[in-house]
VOPAGU-2260 file (C-alpha; in pm, 1 decimal, decimal comma):
REM VOPAGU-2260
SITE   aa  ch    i         X         Y         Z
SITE  MET   A    0     289,1     136,3    1756,2
SITE  THR   A    1     423,3       4,5    2101,4
SITE  LYS   A    2     725,4    -212,0    2097,7
SITE  ILE   A    3     532,0    -509,8    2260,3
SITE  ASN   A    4     278,6    -485,8    1969,7
SITE  ARG   A    5     546,0    -478,1    1719,4
SITE  ILE   A    6     712,8    -788,7    1875,9
SITE  SER   A    7     373,1    -972,6    1866,7
SITE  LEU   A    8     316,4    -894,9    1495,5
SITE  ILE   A    9     679,9   -1025,3    1428,4
SITE  TRP   A   10     609,0   -1338,3    1608,6
SITE  ILE   A   11     281,6   -1388,3    1415,9
SITE  SER   A   12     497,9   -1353,0    1096,3
SITE  PHE   A   13     742,4   -1611,7    1231,7
SITE  PHE   A   14     449,9   -1870,3    1315,7
SITE  SER   A   15     291,2   -1798,2     995,6
SITE  TYR   A   16     604,3   -1931,9     807,7
SITE  ALA   A   17     647,7   -2226,1    1059,3
SITE  LEU   A   18     284,3   -2330,1    1005,2
SITE  THR   A   19     314,4   -2341,0     613,1
SITE  GLY   A   20     650,6   -2503,5     641,5
SITE  ALA   A   21     517,7   -2791,6     871,8
SITE  LEU   A   22     224,3   -2863,8     628,0
SITE  ILE   A   23     454,4   -2880,1     328,5
SITE  VAL   A   24     745,6   -3065,1     475,8
SITE  VAL   A   25     519,2   -3343,7     635,6
SITE  THR   A   26     380,3   -3430,4     301,3
SITE  GLY   A   27     673,4   -3613,9     180,7
SITE  LEU   A   28     688,4   -3801,9     505,5
SITE  VAL   A   29     330,1   -3928,2     555,0
SITE  MET   A   30     269,1   -3983,5     167,5
SITE  GLY   A   31     359,4   -4351,8     192,5
SITE  LYS   A   32     134,3   -4408,0     497,5
SITE  VAL   A   33    -152,9   -4211,2     337,4
SITE  SER   A   34    -116,2   -4436,7      18,1
SITE  GLU   A   35    -142,3   -4752,8     227,4
SITE  TYR   A   36    -434,6   -4615,6     453,4
SITE  PHE   A   37    -653,2   -4533,5     150,1
SITE  GLN   A   38    -519,0   -4832,8     -60,1
SITE  ILE   A   39    -411,6   -4595,5    -358,2
SITE  SER   A   40    -109,1   -4548,4    -559,5
SITE  LEU   A   41     195,4   -4344,4    -446,6
SITE  SER   A   42     162,0   -4112,9    -740,0
SITE  TYR   A   43    -222,7   -4075,2    -691,2
SITE  THR   A   44    -156,7   -3988,0    -353,3
SITE  SER   A   45      99,3   -3712,7    -438,1
SITE  ASN   A   46    -171,1   -3574,0    -680,8
SITE  ILE   A   47    -424,0   -3541,2    -380,2
SITE  PHE   A   48    -163,2   -3344,0    -203,6
SITE  THR   A   49    -186,0   -3093,8    -487,0
SITE  PHE   A   50    -498,9   -2974,9    -317,8
SITE  LEU   A   51    -281,6   -2848,3     -40,8
SITE  ASN   A   52     -64,0   -2662,2    -271,6
SITE  ALA   A   53    -356,5   -2519,2    -459,9
SITE  GLY   A   54    -499,0   -2387,1    -157,5
SITE  ILE   A   55    -196,7   -2201,8     -69,5
SITE  LEU   A   56    -156,2   -2057,8    -411,6
SITE  ILE   A   57    -515,2   -1947,9    -431,6
SITE  SER   A   58    -522,0   -1770,5     -96,3
SITE  ILE   A   59    -193,6   -1598,8    -160,9
SITE  PHE   A   60    -307,6   -1466,1    -477,9
SITE  LEU   A   61    -647,9   -1347,5    -348,6
SITE  ASN   A   62    -518,9   -1206,5     -22,5
SITE  ALA   A   63    -344,4    -916,1    -204,3
SITE  TRP   A   64    -699,0    -779,4    -263,1
SITE  LEU   A   65    -876,6    -922,8      41,5
SITE  MET   A   66    -636,3    -758,6     276,1
SITE  GLU   A   67    -808,2    -423,0     174,6
SITE  ILE   A   68   -1153,7    -561,1     225,2
SITE  ILE   A   69   -1123,5    -792,3     541,5
SITE  PRO   A   70    -904,4    -668,0     836,4
SITE  LEU   A   71    -611,5    -886,7     897,4
SITE  LYS   A   72    -708,3    -961,3    1248,2
SITE  LYS   A   73   -1036,7   -1105,8    1148,9
SITE  GLN   A   74    -878,9   -1304,6     859,0
SITE  ILE   A   75    -644,7   -1469,4    1146,7
SITE  ILE   A   76    -929,5   -1516,8    1389,6
SITE  LEU   A   77   -1166,6   -1689,7    1104,6
SITE  GLY   A   78    -868,2   -1905,1    1000,8
SITE  PHE   A   79    -838,7   -2051,5    1360,9
SITE  PHE   A   80   -1184,4   -2180,2    1342,1
SITE  LEU   A   81   -1152,7   -2313,1     998,2
SITE  MET   A   82    -818,7   -2483,7    1111,0
SITE  ILE   A   83   -1017,0   -2662,7    1400,8
SITE  LEU   A   84   -1291,1   -2775,7    1148,3
SITE  SER   A   85   -1040,8   -2901,4     885,0
SITE  ILE   A   86    -831,3   -3103,1    1152,9
SITE  CYS   A   87   -1153,7   -3243,5    1297,2
SITE  ILE   A   88   -1282,3   -3352,3     954,7
SITE  LEU   A   89    -924,7   -3508,0     879,8
SITE  ILE   A   90    -930,8   -3697,4    1211,6
SITE  LEU   A   91   -1294,9   -3820,0    1238,0
SITE  ASN   A   92   -1403,2   -3860,7     882,5
SITE  HIS   A   93   -1184,5   -4121,9     687,8
SITE  SER   A   94   -1314,1   -4057,5     342,4
SITE  LEU   A   95   -1085,8   -3967,4      60,3
SITE  ILE   A   96   -1321,7   -3685,4     -47,9
SITE  PHE   A   97   -1317,9   -3534,6     299,1
SITE  PHE   A   98    -937,5   -3579,3     320,1
SITE  SER   A   99    -895,6   -3386,7      -6,6
SITE  PHE   A  100   -1132,6   -3107,6     121,4
SITE  SER   A  101    -944,8   -3071,6     454,1
SITE  ILE   A  102    -607,2   -3072,9     295,0
SITE  PHE   A  103    -748,3   -2793,9      45,6
SITE  MET   A  104    -877,5   -2604,1     342,9
SITE  LEU   A  105    -541,7   -2632,8     547,5
SITE  GLY   A  106    -362,2   -2489,7     233,5
SITE  ILE   A  107    -596,1   -2190,7     218,6
SITE  ILE   A  108    -555,2   -2108,9     577,5
SITE  SER   A  109    -168,0   -2129,1     576,5
SITE  GLY   A  110    -155,4   -1952,2     254,3
SITE  ILE   A  111    -370,5   -1647,3     394,2
SITE  THR   A  112    -151,2   -1650,0     727,2
SITE  MET   A  113     205,6   -1654,2     531,6
SITE  SER   A  114      79,3   -1365,5     304,9
SITE  ILE   A  115     -24,1   -1174,5     618,2
SITE  GLY   A  116     304,1   -1255,1     784,8
SITE  THR   A  117     524,4   -1143,0     463,8
SITE  PHE   A  118     300,6    -823,6     440,5
SITE  LEU   A  119     377,5    -731,0     832,5
SITE  ILE   A  120     757,3    -757,2     802,3
SITE  THR   A  121     774,7    -573,7     457,6
SITE  ASN   A  122     562,2    -283,3     605,7
SITE  LEU   A  123     727,2    -277,0     968,1
SITE  TYR   A  124    1081,7    -251,5     826,0
SITE  LYS   A  125    1268,8    -112,7     532,3
SITE  GLY   A  126    1601,5    -167,8     360,7
SITE  SER   A  127    1874,4    -395,9     520,2
SITE  LYS   A  128    1661,1    -463,6     834,2
SITE  ARG   A  129    1366,4    -561,9     619,2
SITE  ALA   A  130    1606,3    -825,5     427,0
SITE  SER   A  131    1737,7    -955,5     770,5
SITE  LEU   A  132    1390,6    -981,6     905,9
SITE  LEU   A  133    1268,5   -1164,8     595,3
SITE  LEU   A  134    1538,7   -1411,5     631,2
SITE  LEU   A  135    1475,6   -1458,8    1003,6
SITE  THR   A  136    1109,1   -1503,1     927,2
SITE  ASP   A  137    1168,9   -1755,4     652,3
SITE  SER   A  138    1397,5   -1955,5     903,8
SITE  PHE   A  139    1086,0   -2049,0    1088,3
SITE  PHE   A  140     980,1   -2233,3     783,5
SITE  SER   A  141    1294,0   -2417,3     801,7
SITE  MET   A  142    1267,7   -2479,8    1162,6
SITE  SER   A  143     936,3   -2672,6    1094,9
SITE  GLY   A  144    1122,0   -2839,3     820,7
SITE  MET   A  145    1376,8   -2964,9    1095,0
SITE  LEU   A  146    1151,4   -3044,5    1385,7
SITE  VAL   A  147     837,7   -3204,5    1191,5
SITE  PRO   A  148    1037,2   -3500,8    1058,7
SITE  ILE   A  149    1169,4   -3577,0    1385,3
SITE  PHE   A  150     834,5   -3578,3    1539,9
SITE  THR   A  151     663,9   -3732,7    1238,4
SITE  ALA   A  152     926,0   -4027,3    1235,9
SITE  PHE   A  153     889,5   -4088,9    1615,3
SITE  LEU   A  154     512,7   -4098,1    1593,5
SITE  LEU   A  155     512,5   -4326,2    1278,7
SITE  LYS   A  156     768,7   -4552,9    1424,5
SITE  LYS   A  157     517,9   -4605,4    1735,1
SITE  ASN   A  158     253,4   -4695,4    1494,0
SITE  ILE   A  159      54,6   -4390,0    1561,8
SITE  THR   A  160    -196,7   -4302,3    1273,5
SITE  TRP   A  161     -56,1   -4034,6    1026,2
SITE  TYR   A  162    -351,5   -3798,3    1082,5
SITE  TRP   A  163    -261,6   -3711,6    1448,6
SITE  ILE   A  164      37,0   -3533,2    1313,1
SITE  TYR   A  165    -188,1   -3270,4    1177,9
SITE  LEU   A  166    -336,4   -3218,0    1519,5
SITE  LEU   A  167      26,3   -3119,2    1649,2
SITE  ILE   A  168      61,5   -2893,9    1337,0
SITE  GLY   A  169    -249,6   -2711,7    1441,8
SITE  ILE   A  170     -89,9   -2608,2    1765,7
SITE  ILE   A  171     127,2   -2370,6    1561,6
SITE  TYR   A  172    -186,2   -2175,8    1468,4
SITE  LEU   A  173    -307,9   -2164,4    1828,4
SITE  PHE   A  174       3,1   -1959,1    1903,4
SITE  ILE   A  175     -93,8   -1744,0    1610,1
SITE  PHE   A  176    -444,6   -1697,1    1726,7
SITE  LEU   A  177    -338,5   -1612,6    2086,4
SITE  LEU   A  178     -93,3   -1347,1    1972,3
SITE  THR   A  179    -352,1   -1198,4    1733,2
SITE  ILE   A  180    -621,9   -1140,9    2003,5
SITE  ASN   A  181    -415,5    -874,6    2182,5
SITE  SER   A  182    -238,5    -714,9    1891,3
SITE  LYS   A  183    -305,8    -409,1    1679,2
SITE  PHE   A  184    -232,1    -443,2    1320,4
SITE  PRO   A  185    -135,4    -175,8    1054,4
SITE  HIS   A  186    -422,2      22,7     890,5
SITE  LEU   A  187    -425,5     -69,1     516,0
SITE  ASN   A  188    -603,7     247,4     437,2
SITE  ILE   A  189    -284,1     445,4     472,0
SITE  VAL   A  190    -124,8     210,9     205,7
SITE  THR   A  191    -440,7     242,4     -14,3
SITE  GLN   A  192    -420,3     623,2      -2,9
SITE  GLU   A  193     -49,0     604,5    -106,0
SITE  LYS   A  194    -129,2     401,8    -403,8
SITE  LYS   A  195    -394,7     654,7    -514,0
SITE  ILE   A  196    -142,1     927,0    -483,9
SITE  ASN   A  197     133,6     757,0    -669,4
SITE  LYS   A  198      54,9     553,4    -993,4
SITE  GLU   A  199      39,7     182,2   -1013,7
SITE  GLU   A  200     391,8      25,3    -993,1
SITE  LYS   A  201     503,1    -121,3   -1326,5
SITE  TYR   A  202     588,1    -476,3   -1372,1
SITE  THR   A  203     923,5    -449,5   -1526,8
SITE  ILE   A  204    1134,1    -714,2   -1685,5
SITE  SER   A  205    1315,0    -746,0   -1361,9
SITE  ILE   A  206     999,8    -838,7   -1167,4
SITE  PHE   A  207     908,1   -1107,5   -1410,1
SITE  LEU   A  208    1265,3   -1265,7   -1412,5
SITE  LEU   A  209    1232,9   -1257,4   -1017,6
SITE  SER   A  210     884,8   -1427,0   -1043,6
SITE  LEU   A  211    1006,3   -1682,2   -1280,5
SITE  SER   A  212    1304,7   -1754,9   -1048,5
SITE  ALA   A  213    1077,1   -1788,8    -746,1
SITE  LEU   A  214     865,5   -2042,7    -942,6
SITE  CYS   A  215    1133,1   -2239,9   -1064,2
SITE  TYR   A  216    1330,0   -2242,5    -732,6
SITE  ILE   A  217    1033,6   -2335,6    -525,0
SITE  LEU   A  218     946,5   -2632,7    -782,7
SITE  GLY   A  219    1284,2   -2752,2    -779,5
SITE  GLN   A  220    1333,5   -2734,4    -405,8
SITE  LEU   A  221    1009,5   -2894,1    -311,0
SITE  GLY   A  222    1026,0   -3139,7    -614,4
SITE  PHE   A  223    1373,2   -3240,6    -452,7
SITE  ILE   A  224    1292,3   -3242,9     -94,6
SITE  SER   A  225     943,6   -3424,8    -128,3
SITE  TRP   A  226    1076,0   -3714,7    -296,1
SITE  ILE   A  227    1395,7   -3762,1     -60,9
SITE  PRO   A  228    1211,9   -4000,2     174,1
SITE  GLU   A  229    1103,8   -4234,4     -92,0
SITE  PHE   A  230    1443,0   -4202,5    -278,5
SITE  SER   A  231    1622,2   -4287,8      61,1
SITE  ILE   A  232    1411,3   -4581,7     144,6
SITE  LYS   A  233    1359,3   -4743,7    -196,8
SITE  LEU   A  234    1682,7   -4664,2    -372,9
SITE  ILE   A  235    1940,6   -4676,4     -84,5
SITE  GLY   A  236    1755,4   -4907,1     160,2
SITE  THR   A  237    1733,5   -4691,6     463,9
SITE  ASN   A  238    1434,5   -4702,9     707,3
SITE  ILE   A  239    1185,5   -4403,7     777,2
SITE  VAL   A  240    1393,4   -4269,2    1074,1
SITE  ASP   A  241    1707,2   -4245,2     839,8
SITE  ALA   A  242    1516,3   -4104,2     566,2
SITE  SER   A  243    1371,0   -3855,0     795,2
SITE  LYS   A  244    1695,9   -3744,9     900,2
SITE  LEU   A  245    1791,4   -3636,7     552,7
SITE  VAL   A  246    1488,3   -3408,4     549,2
SITE  SER   A  247    1556,5   -3276,8     885,7
SITE  ASN   A  248    1925,4   -3220,3     827,1
SITE  PHE   A  249    1834,4   -3023,1     512,4
SITE  TRP   A  250    1602,9   -2791,1     703,2
SITE  MET   A  251    1826,3   -2763,3    1003,4
SITE  ALA   A  252    2121,0   -2636,3     775,1
SITE  TYR   A  253    1871,5   -2419,2     591,1
SITE  MET   A  254    1768,9   -2255,0     912,4
SITE  LEU   A  255    2128,2   -2193,6    1028,7
SITE  GLY   A  256    2224,1   -2057,9     686,2
SITE  MET   A  257    1936,2   -1802,6     700,9
SITE  TRP   A  258    2056,1   -1693,4    1052,2
SITE  CYS   A  259    2408,6   -1656,3     920,9
SITE  PHE   A  260    2322,9   -1487,6     592,2
SITE  SER   A  261    2075,8   -1245,7     758,9
SITE  GLY   A  262    2395,3   -1092,7     918,6
SITE  ILE   A  263    2634,5   -1093,5     635,2
SITE  LEU   A  264    2401,0   -1000,5     320,7
SITE  LYS   A  265    2443,0    -628,0     393,9
SITE  PHE   A  266    2803,4    -649,8     288,6
SITE  PHE   A  267    2735,1    -804,4     -69,6
SITE  ASP   A  268    2557,5    -699,0    -373,8
SITE  LEU   A  269    2245,3    -893,1    -350,9
SITE  GLN   A  270    2212,0   -1003,7    -709,5
SITE  ARG   A  271    2574,1   -1126,8    -739,3
SITE  ILE   A  272    2537,6   -1341,7    -414,0
SITE  ALA   A  273    2218,1   -1472,4    -510,9
SITE  VAL   A  274    2382,4   -1607,0    -839,0
SITE  PHE   A  275    2678,8   -1738,1    -638,2
SITE  LEU   A  276    2472,9   -1936,8    -389,9
SITE  THR   A  277    2232,9   -2072,2    -680,4
SITE  GLY   A  278    2544,5   -2197,0    -857,9
SITE  ILE   A  279    2696,6   -2377,0    -537,6
SITE  SER   A  280    2335,7   -2523,4    -469,5
SITE  CYS   A  281    2303,7   -2647,5    -812,0
SITE  THR   A  282    2641,7   -2821,4    -798,3
SITE  LEU   A  283    2555,5   -2993,1    -462,8
SITE  MET   A  284    2219,0   -3110,9    -578,0
SITE  TYR   A  285    2387,3   -3284,1    -876,6
SITE  LEU   A  286    2651,6   -3453,2    -617,9
SITE  PHE   A  287    2354,5   -3575,7    -389,0
SITE  ILE   A  288    2166,0   -3734,2    -695,0
SITE  LYS   A  289    2491,0   -3914,5    -820,1
SITE  ASN   A  290    2581,4   -4045,6    -472,8
SITE  ILE   A  291    2444,9   -4357,9    -301,1
SITE  ASN   A  292    2657,5   -4358,6      24,0
SITE  TYR   A  293    2405,9   -4245,3     301,7
SITE  GLU   A  294    2702,6   -4097,5     509,6
SITE  TYR   A  295    2814,2   -3874,3     219,1
SITE  LEU   A  296    2447,2   -3797,5     148,0
SITE  GLN   A  297    2406,8   -3647,6     497,3
SITE  TRP   A  298    2707,5   -3407,7     465,4
SITE  ILE   A  299    2590,8   -3304,8     103,9
SITE  ILE   A  300    2236,8   -3234,5     196,6
SITE  ILE   A  301    2353,1   -3024,9     506,9
SITE  LEU   A  302    2575,6   -2814,9     266,8
SITE  LEU   A  303    2289,1   -2792,5      28,3
SITE  GLY   A  304    2062,2   -2663,0     281,4
SITE  PHE   A  305    2294,9   -2413,7     414,8
SITE  PHE   A  306    2397,5   -2269,4      68,5
SITE  SER   A  307    2045,5   -2256,7     -68,0
SITE  SER   A  308    1888,9   -2097,0     236,2
SITE  ALA   A  309    1901,7   -1734,5     135,2
SITE  ILE   A  310    1808,1   -1780,9    -240,2
SITE  TYR   A  311    1423,5   -1742,6    -201,7
SITE  THR   A  312    1439,7   -1455,4      44,2
SITE  LEU   A  313    1691,7   -1277,3    -183,6
SITE  ILE   A  314    1447,4   -1321,4    -473,5
SITE  ILE   A  315    1167,4   -1153,5    -261,9
SITE  THR   A  316    1399,6    -877,3    -128,6
SITE  LEU   A  317    1524,5    -803,1    -469,8
SITE  GLY   A  318    1175,5    -774,2    -588,8
SITE  SER   A  319    1091,3    -520,8    -310,9
SITE  LEU   A  320    1369,6    -292,4    -415,5
SITE  GLN   A  321    1263,6    -287,8    -785,4
SITE  THR   A  322    1013,4       2,2    -710,4
SITE  LYS   A  323    1059,3     337,2    -528,5
SITE  ARG   A  324     797,3     256,0    -279,5
SITE  ASN   A  325     699,5     -68,4    -115,0
SITE  SER   A  326     442,9    -241,9    -322,2
SITE  PRO   A  327     258,0    -525,5    -155,2
SITE  LYS   A  328     107,2    -631,0    -482,0
SITE  ILE   A  329     438,7    -675,2    -628,9
SITE  ILE   A  330     562,6    -869,8    -333,2
SITE  ASN   A  331     259,3   -1074,5    -346,1
SITE  PHE   A  332     305,3   -1123,5    -721,9
SITE  ILE   A  333     652,6   -1277,5    -671,5
SITE  LEU   A  334     502,9   -1479,5    -365,3
SITE  THR   A  335     236,1   -1601,2    -596,3
SITE  ALA   A  336     483,4   -1713,9    -852,5
SITE  GLY   A  337     683,1   -1901,1    -596,4
SITE  THR   A  338     361,1   -2065,1    -468,3
SITE  MET   A  339     262,8   -2174,1    -819,2
SITE  GLY   A  340     595,4   -2374,1    -802,3
SITE  THR   A  341     450,7   -2529,8    -477,3
SITE  LEU   A  342     128,2   -2616,8    -651,1
SITE  LEU   A  343     313,6   -2772,7    -964,4
SITE  THR   A  344     534,5   -3000,8    -720,1
SITE  PHE   A  345     349,1   -3304,3    -759,2
SITE  ILE   A  346     173,6   -3211,0   -1090,8
SITE  VAL   A  347     512,7   -3221,1   -1246,1
SITE  THR   A  348     702,7   -3484,5   -1062,0
SITE  SER   A  349     445,7   -3750,1   -1004,9
SITE  PRO   A  350     418,5   -3816,2   -1387,9
SITE  ILE   A  351     802,3   -3829,0   -1396,4
SITE  VAL   A  352     811,5   -4069,9   -1102,1
SITE  ALA   A  353     532,2   -4288,1   -1256,2
SITE  LYS   A  354     725,9   -4312,4   -1587,7
SITE  PHE   A  355    1100,6   -4271,2   -1515,9
SITE  GLY   A  356    1136,6   -4334,0   -1152,2
SITE  ILE   A  357    1229,0   -4130,3    -855,3
SITE  THR   A  358    1573,9   -4030,6    -962,7
SITE  SER   A  359    1443,9   -3859,2   -1261,2
SITE  ALA   A  360    1233,8   -3642,2   -1037,1
SITE  LEU   A  361    1564,6   -3543,8    -848,9
SITE  ILE   A  362    1726,7   -3471,7   -1190,5
SITE  THR   A  363    1434,3   -3256,6   -1300,0
SITE  ALA   A  364    1486,4   -3034,9    -964,8
SITE  ASN   A  365    1850,3   -3010,7   -1044,7
SITE  ILE   A  366    1767,0   -2856,0   -1394,5
SITE  LEU   A  367    1524,7   -2616,3   -1238,6
SITE  TYR   A  368    1811,1   -2493,6   -1003,8
SITE  LEU   A  369    2017,2   -2436,8   -1310,1
SITE  ILE   A  370    1742,5   -2244,9   -1477,5
SITE  VAL   A  371    1732,0   -2010,9   -1154,8
SITE  PHE   A  372    2112,2   -1946,4   -1184,9
SITE  ILE   A  373    2061,1   -1857,3   -1539,5
SITE  LEU   A  374    1781,4   -1614,1   -1464,5
SITE  LEU   A  375    1938,8   -1444,8   -1169,8
SITE  PHE   A  376    2257,4   -1390,3   -1374,4
SITE  ILE   A  377    2044,9   -1227,0   -1664,3
SITE  LEU   A  378    1872,3   -1025,5   -1399,7
SITE  GLY   A  379    2215,4    -844,3   -1347,6
SITE  PHE   A  380    2166,6    -666,6   -1693,1
SITE  PHE   A  381    1816,7    -532,1   -1598,6
SITE  THR   A  382    1785,1    -475,4   -1222,8
SITE  LYS   A  383    1845,0    -108,3   -1097,4
SITE  HIS   A  384    1819,3    -150,0    -730,3
SITE  ARG   A  385    2066,0    -438,4    -620,7
SITE  LYS   A  386    2206,4    -244,8    -331,2
SITE  HIS   A  387    1997,3    -234,9       5,9
């Protein structure tokens, strides 16, 4: 594999995470506008966005097997045309049914692309290099989380209709498509032959602990960040620009944290630092919920973004180290569990918001972080491959 081709594949992985990050982060920012546009309640609107999360979950789950049937390059090319179709329907047909369908298709496309991006990194690199590249790849999710709120707030303030934001997000997939055209992807038949020679990797207690951690972490993170704009506007009294700044600052710090931790993780035991970072993040989230001073909230959410930035990638990396050989299915199993957390975000939080209020949804997210802390602590008694 040539150096240029390898670089192209890495950038495809980077943009795949940026695409998913943009689609997920923009949800909390446009939810109020979508609710007004279709004249439906906020909780009902959040339930519709579950179609996006469902699409991501289904596609990541199925793509562990689809990769062996449909070549990766063809998947991305097909996804490009489906992306164009979905965005056109979103912009041109202002029906709630077609909106739900488009959101679902966008979830399918981003989920497939992100699973391909993860697969590429885990197969191109090993050991500490893999951990660092996974962190760097995941940082592009955060980069979207930092930039999308800025652009979204600017467009909404200019009274530009919310659905044009999805056209801007579609440009990310255009970059993926252009890189894919001239790239050569790894042959999956080699991986298949290895799996035939070696017995199917066992799903140990460690794998299930990490999968449950991934689910609770993503559910907690997205349950928290998705309701921050409404929390800021309705309970603190900020405007859309200031509310967007909180989200943007979180993802900016998240991105910087990933870059920082990608260089220092090799000096630490992965399981122990995962417990440490989760404990700090849990404490910071509690302080955020209990504070109503906007200036303090800005600093707290920056620290929360920084210290929580490496947790999910650490979970995935620890999962990849539980077997002697790299197993795409085990990695996809943990990714699927994490994406299940994405799917459950509004299924879990919407009824809580409707019955108990927005603050209760944030408290639920805090409890989920505490559960992750406990699970990762217990992991220390079972895991055999903590060093990388």
